[in-house]
C-alpha positions as CSV (number, residue, x, y, z in Angstrom):
1,M,0.0,0.0,0.0
2,G,1.4,3.4,-1.0
3,N,0.5,7.0,-0.4
4,E,0.4,8.3,-4.0
5,W,-2.8,8.7,-6.0
6,V,-2.4,8.9,-9.7
7,D,-5.6,10.5,-11.1
8,I,-5.7,10.3,-14.9
9,D,-8.2,12.2,-17.1
10,L,-8.1,11.0,-20.7
11,D,-8.3,14.6,-22.1
12,Y,-4.6,14.9,-21.1
13,F,-3.8,12.8,-24.2
14,N,-5.7,15.0,-26.7
15,G,-2.5,16.8,-27.8
16,F,-0.4,13.7,-28.4
17,R,0.4,12.7,-32.0
18,A,0.2,9.1,-30.8
19,P,-2.2,9.1,-27.8
20,M,-2.3,5.4,-27.4
21,S,1.5,5.1,-27.1
22,A,1.5,8.0,-24.5
23,F,-1.3,6.4,-22.5
24,E,0.5,3.0,-22.6
25,R,3.7,4.7,-21.3
26,V,1.7,6.1,-18.3
27,I,-0.1,2.9,-17.6
28,L,3.0,0.7,-17.7
29,S,4.7,3.1,-15.2
30,L,2.1,2.1,-12.6
31,P,2.1,-1.1,-10.5
32,Q,-0.3,-3.7,-11.8
33,Q,-1.4,-4.6,-8.3
34,A,-2.5,-1.0,-7.5
35,P,-6.3,-0.6,-6.9
36,A,-7.6,1.0,-10.1
37,F,-11.1,2.4,-11.0
38,F,-12.8,4.0,-13.9
39,C,-15.1,7.0,-14.0
40,I,-17.2,8.7,-16.7
41,D,-17.1,12.3,-15.4
42,H,-14.2,13.4,-13.3
43,H,-16.2,14.5,-10.2
44,H,-17.5,11.0,-9.9
45,V,-14.0,10.1,-8.6
46,L,-14.8,11.7,-5.2
47,P,-16.8,8.8,-3.7
48,I,-14.2,6.4,-5.0
49,V,-11.2,8.1,-3.4
50,K,-13.1,8.6,-0.1
51,K,-14.0,4.9,0.0
52,A,-10.4,4.0,-0.9
53,I,-9.2,6.0,2.1
54,Q,-11.9,4.5,4.4
55,D,-11.0,1.0,3.3
56,K,-7.3,1.8,3.8
57,L,-6.4,1.0,0.2
58,I,-4.1,4.0,0.2
59,D,-2.1,5.6,3.0
60,T,-2.8,9.2,4.0
61,P,-1.7,11.9,3.9
62,M,-1.2,11.2,0.3
63,S,0.3,13.0,-2.7
64,I,-2.1,13.6,-5.6
65,F,-0.8,13.4,-9.2
66,R,-3.5,14.7,-11.5
67,V,-2.7,13.8,-15.1
68,D,-5.1,16.1,-16.8
69,D,-5.6,19.1,-19.1
70,H,-7.4,20.7,-16.2
71,H,-6.4,20.9,-12.5
72,D,-10.1,21.0,-11.4
73,Y,-9.6,23.6,-8.7
74,Y,-11.6,26.1,-10.7
75,H,-14.3,28.6,-9.6
76,V,-13.0,29.2,-6.1
77,K,-15.6,32.0,-5.7
78,Y,-18.3,29.3,-6.2
79,F,-16.9,26.8,-3.7
80,P,-19.0,23.6,-3.9
81,R,-20.4,23.5,-0.3
82,K,-23.1,21.0,-1.2
83,N,-23.0,17.8,-3.2
84,K,-25.3,19.3,-5.8
85,D,-22.8,22.1,-6.5
86,I,-19.9,19.7,-7.3
87,N,-18.9,19.4,-11.0
88,C,-15.9,18.2,-13.0
89,G,-14.2,21.6,-12.8
90,N,-14.4,22.2,-9.0
91,F,-14.4,18.8,-7.3
92,G,-10.7,19.3,-6.2
93,F,-12.0,21.6,-3.4
94,R,-13.9,18.6,-2.0
95,V,-11.1,16.1,-1.7
96,P,-10.8,15.8,2.1
97,L,-8.0,18.2,3.1
98,K,-6.7,16.0,5.8
99,S,-6.2,13.2,3.3
100,Y,-3.4,14.8,1.3
101,R,-0.3,16.8,1.7
102,K,0.7,17.6,-1.9
103,F,-1.1,18.2,-5.2
104,V,0.8,17.9,-8.4
105,W,-0.9,19.0,-11.7
106,V,0.7,17.0,-14.6
107,T,-0.4,18.9,-17.7
108,N,0.3,18.8,-21.4
109,K,-0.8,22.4,-21.9
110,R,1.7,24.7,-23.5
111,D,-0.3,27.8,-22.9
112,R,-0.7,29.4,-19.4
113,D,-3.7,28.5,-17.3
114,V,-4.8,31.8,-15.8
115,Y,-6.6,30.0,-13.0
116,W,-3.7,28.0,-11.8
117,S,-2.3,30.8,-9.6
118,V,-5.7,31.0,-7.8
119,A,-5.8,27.3,-7.3
120,K,-2.3,27.1,-6.1
121,N,-2.9,29.9,-3.6
122,W,-6.0,28.2,-2.2
123,I,-4.2,24.9,-1.8
124,E,-1.2,26.5,-0.1
125,K,-3.4,28.5,2.2
126,K,-4.7,25.1,3.4
127,G,-1.2,24.1,4.4
128,K,-0.6,21.9,1.3
129,I,2.1,21.8,-1.3
130,A,1.0,22.7,-4.9
131,E,3.2,22.0,-7.9
132,I,2.8,21.9,-11.6
133,C,4.6,19.5,-13.9
134,K,4.5,20.4,-17.6
135,S,5.3,17.3,-19.6
136,A,4.6,17.0,-23.3
137,C,5.9,13.4,-23.5
138,L,6.2,12.0,-20.0
139,K,9.5,10.3,-20.7
140,S,9.9,10.2,-17.0
141,V,6.9,10.2,-14.5
142,P,6.8,12.5,-11.5
143,W,5.4,9.8,-9.2
144,N,7.2,6.9,-7.5
145,P,5.8,3.7,-9.0
146,S,6.6,1.8,-5.8
147,N,4.5,4.3,-3.8
148,V,1.4,4.3,-5.9
149,G,-1.6,3.2,-3.9
150,L,-4.5,4.2,-6.0
151,V,-5.2,4.8,-9.7
152,T,-8.3,6.4,-11.2
153,I,-9.0,6.8,-14.9
154,T,-11.7,9.2,-16.2
155,V,-13.2,9.3,-19.7
156,S,-14.5,12.9,-19.6
157,P,-16.5,12.6,-22.8
158,D,-17.2,16.3,-23.0
159,F,-13.5,17.2,-23.1
160,Q,-11.6,14.5,-25.0
161,C,-11.3,13.8,-28.7
162,L,-9.5,10.5,-28.8
163,E,-11.8,8.9,-31.4
164,Y,-10.7,5.4,-32.4
165,N,-8.0,5.3,-29.7
166,L,-10.5,5.5,-26.9
167,S,-11.8,2.0,-26.6
168,A,-8.4,0.5,-27.0
169,M,-7.0,2.7,-24.2
170,L,-9.8,1.7,-21.9
171,E,-9.4,-2.0,-22.6
172,L,-5.6,-1.7,-22.1
173,A,-6.1,-0.3,-18.6
174,A,-8.9,-2.8,-17.8
175,E,-6.7,-5.7,-18.8
176,Y,-3.5,-4.3,-17.2
177,F,-5.2,-3.7,-13.8
178,S,-7.6,-6.6,-14.1
179,I,-10.6,-4.3,-13.7
180,P,-13.8,-6.4,-14.4
181,R,-16.0,-3.4,-15.4
182,R,-15.1,-0.6,-17.8
183,P,-16.7,2.4,-19.6
184,Y,-18.7,1.8,-22.8
185,V,-20.7,3.9,-25.1
186,R,-24.4,2.9,-24.9
187,D,-26.0,1.4,-28.0
188,K,-26.4,4.1,-30.6
189,G,-25.0,6.7,-28.2
190,E,-22.8,9.7,-29.0
191,I,-19.2,9.4,-27.8
192,S,-19.0,13.1,-26.7
193,Y,-21.9,13.1,-24.3
194,S,-21.6,11.8,-20.7
195,E,-25.2,10.5,-20.5
196,D,-24.4,8.1,-23.4
197,W,-21.8,6.3,-21.4
198,E,-22.0,3.6,-18.8
199,I,-19.7,1.3,-16.8
200,R,-20.6,-2.3,-17.4
201,P,-18.9,-5.7,-17.2
202,R,-16.3,-6.5,-19.9
203,P,-17.3,-9.3,-22.3
204,V,-15.4,-12.5,-21.4
205,C,-14.2,-13.0,-24.9
206,L,-12.3,-9.7,-24.8
207,K,-10.4,-10.4,-21.6
208,G,-6.8,-11.1,-22.4
209,N,-7.1,-9.9,-26.0
210,V,-6.4,-6.2,-26.0
211,S,-5.0,-6.3,-29.5
212,S,-8.4,-7.2,-30.9
213,M,-10.0,-3.9,-29.9
214,T,-11.0,-1.9,-33.0
215,E,-13.9,0.1,-31.6
216,R,-13.3,3.8,-31.5
């Protein structure tokens, strides 16, 4: 059991010329035995991480490594005080403060995020460390693989444009971590809308056969 949470949002891979290769590099840097979970929208990760802490799957205080095009500490003026106010852009404020000591935003953005200074200031005022890691290739990862105690992977349909890479990426992660359920587009659904996605059991015939995935 480690004290590092690697939180991956697939929109991070939008800017890569070979997103599948970049995603594979990230996944293979993580321990296969780490507890790993899928989400459709990123704020749905909150109950997962809270339960992981409660079930002692990960040591606390932990370090959070958010591999994402967005740090998700946005809209500090509209702090989500109730569950109904939580969304994929502000859920960072609701990660239990006593559960972590450091937040590292791993971003592929080349331009400046004007809200990062506000987010960093809020995190540091709470007595935490806030860092940014700008990596366009992730030749080396900022986390310690031997200390990773939790992995979460979010589809974020509204923000990613991975097209035919997407299903292969999800199946690779499901196979690598032996996750029995993974995200799928509903029948006749649209890939870019959250409501058209669901997490359901993987077909038995696909397990152990990642190379056969051709779905977008």
